[in-house]
N, C-alpha and C positions, 0 to 999 in steps of 0.2 A: 502492500499500501502507498509506504511509502516513497518509492522511486518510482510509483506512475506517478505519485504527484508533484515529486521533483520535475518530473521530464516534463508536464502540461507547467510547470511553471516556466521552466528554460524556453520553453516557445513561448508565450505568452512575452517574456522578454524578448526574444527575437523581431516582435511588431514592433510598427514604426507610424506611430498614428502623423497627417498632415496639421500641423497646427495651421493657427487662424494668421498668425503675421507671421509666418515662411509665403513666399507666393506660388499660386497657387501650380502642376504640374498639369499635364495635359494624359487622359487617358487617352489609353492606346487598343484599339479594337480591333482583330485578327479573323478576317472575317473568307469563307470561299472564297473561289477565285468566279462561279457564277454566281452568286451569292453578290460577291461585293459587284459585277458586272449590273445584276435585280438594280443594287443599290445605285448604279450611275444613271439609268434611264428611269429609275423613280424621282432621282435629283430633278432632272436636267426639266423633267414633265409637269414637276414643281414648281419650277428654276428656283432655287434654293442651292449651296452647297451640298454635296457628300457627307461632309462633317458636322453643316447641322444636322439635315436630315437624320442620320444613325441621330444624332444629340438630344432628337424630337423623339426618335422612335425608343430609343434607352429610358430615357423619360418617362414615355407612357407605362413603360416595363416596368417598373418599380417598385417593388414587393409582390409583387406577382409573374407570373410563366407565362411569356409574349412570342411566340413562334416569328423573325425578324420575316421567313418568306415568306408567310401568310400575311403578315402583314402588308410587305411589296408588294403580291399577287392583290390586294387588297384596293393600292395604289393607282395597280397600272389598269383594273376597271372604272376606276372615275374615268368622266366620258371629259376630251381637252376642251381646255380652257379659249373660246373663241373673242373675237376682238371686236366683233359685233355686237353690236347697242344696242338694236333693235328688237334680239332675240335675247335680251335681260331685261328692256323694256319691258315686249310683251309677255316672260316672265312677271318681270314685275305689279303690273298690273292686274294680272291673273288672280296672282295672290290675294290683289286688297279687295 
């Protein structure tokens, strides 16, 4: 029992937490090649950077189990954004 406790205590000492006064370190995420390509397509589709999209996907997934592939599939299913203002106006009028 004593030995097991010492091993756990030793592991705890090795953990290093980031303090508030330290500069923030970037989060490094390694993705499979096919998932990275899907992330690239989705980020171009939404007009934001890959890192921003990845941060959004990760923040949506905090404290829950999230499949990035499923979320990227949902993003790809969304209709593309059109620049036609008439369609937006008609949609807005139909909702009123």
